[in-house]
N, C-alpha and C positions, 0 to 999 in steps of 0.2 A: 114540038121542035125546039122551042125556047128552053123547055125543061132539060132536054138532052144537052144543049149547048151549055146551059148553066151547070149541069152535073159534070161535064168535062172540065169546065173552068175550075170548079171546086176541087175535083180530083187532082188536077195539075197544080193548083196553088198549094194544097196541103202536102202533096208529095214533094214539091219543091222546098217547102218549109222543113220537112223531115230531112231532106238531103243537105240543106244548109246547116242544120243542127249537127248532122253527122260529120260534115266537113270541119266544123269547129272542133269536134272530138278528135279528128285525125290530124289536125294542124298542131295541136298542143304538144304531142310527143316529138313531132318533127322540129318544132321551134325550140324545144328544150335541147334536143341533140345539137342543133345549130348553135345555140347559146353556149353549150359546153365546149364545142369546137372553137368558138370565138374566144372563150376564156383560155383554152389551151394555147391558142395563137398569141394571146396577150401575155401569157406566162413566158412563152418562148421569146417574144420581143423584149420583155423586161429582163429576163435572166441571161439570154445569150446574145441578143442583138443590142442591148443597152440603148434601146430606142426610147426617146421621150414619150410620155403617155399620150399626148395629142397625136403625134405621128403614128404611134402604134394603133390607136383607135381608127385613124384614117385608113391605114393599111388593112385592118380587119374589116372595115366597112366595104372594101372592094372585094373581099374574099367570100362574104356570106350573102345569101339572098335577102331580098326585102321581105318583111318590114324590119327585121333585125339590123340590116345594114343602115337603115335610117337612124336607128338609135346611136350607133357608133359614129356615124357621120355628124349628127347633131352634137354629140358629146365632144368630138374633135373640134368642131367649129367653136363651141363655147370655150374650150380650153385655149384655142388660138386667139380668141378675143382678149384673153388675159384679164378680164374684168371680174372674174369669179374664182371661187375655190374649186378644187377637184370634186369635193362632196356636193356642192351646190350644182355644179355642171352635170354631174352624174344624176342627181335627183331630178333636176329640171328636164333633162333629156329623157329620162325614164318615164316621167309623167306625160311628156308630150307624145311619146310613141305608144304608150301603154294601151290606148283604146284600139289600136290597129293590130295588137298581138292577141293570140288565142290563149294566153297564159292566165293563171288564176292569182288570187291574192297572196297565196303562200309563196309563189315565185317572186311576186313583187317585194315581199318582205325580205326574202333571201338576197335579192339584188340590191335592195336599199341598204341592208346591213353591210353588204360587200362594198358599196359605194362609200360608206363611212370610213372604211379602213384603207381605201384605195389612195395610194400616193403618200401615205403617212409614215411609212416605215422603210427599212432597207429592203433590198431585193429578196433576201431569203425569207424574211417575215411576210413580204408580199406574196411570195410563192406559196407559203403555208396558207395564207388567206384565200388564194385562188383555188388551191386544192380542197380546202374546206368548203368553199362555195360550190365547187364541182361535185363534191360528195352530196351536199344537200340537193343540188339539181338532179343528181342521179336518182335519189330517192323519189323526187317529184316526177321524174320521167317514168319510173317504174309504176307509180300510181296512175299516171296518165295513160300508159299502155294498158294497164288493167281496166281502167274505165272505158277505153276505146274498145277493147275486146268484149266487154260486157254490154255496152250500150249502143254501139254504132249501128249494128243491124236492127236493133229494136227501135231506134229512133226513126230510121228509114221506114220501117214497116208501120210504125205508129202514125207517121205522116199520111201514108196512103190509107190506112184503116180509119183514121179520123175523118178523112174526106168521104169515105164510104158511109160512115155513120151519119155524117152531116146530110148527105144526100138522102139517106133512108128517112131521117127525121123530117126533112123538108118536103118529101113526097107525100 
C-alpha cells in the first residue's frame, strides 16, 4: 500500500516538474511578443504623443500584463524620483524584474543595449533604435517559437517517463 502511494507521489511530482519546464518554454515567446508590443507603444508615445519617458513607461505598464508591466512601472518610478539617469534606471529596473521573466541572456543583452541609447538622442534616432531593438527581439522570438515547438511536448513526456523510470528502479 505504501509503495503504491509513494509511486503515485513520484509520478505526480515528476509530471508536475515536466509541465513547469514546459510552461517556461511557452512563456518566453509570449513575453517577447508583449515586449515588442510595449516597444511599439513606447515608439508611438515618443514620436506622436511627445510624452515624457517616465509618463510613457507608466502608460505602457498599464497596458501589458505582469511581469513585464512591473518592469515599466519600476522604470517609471525610478525616473520620477529624478535621482538617476535613464540608463541607470533602465538597467536597475531590468535587473530587478529579470528573475520573474522567462527570457534568456540574449534578450537581456538586447534590452540592456537599448537602455544605453534610450533618451540620449532626438525622436527620430530614438525611433531607429526602437526599430532595431524590435528586429533583434523578432529574431529571438522566432528562436523561442522553434524551441517551444521542438521541446515543449518532449519535456512534458520526459517528466512523466522519468517518474516511471524512478518507480521501476525503486521497486
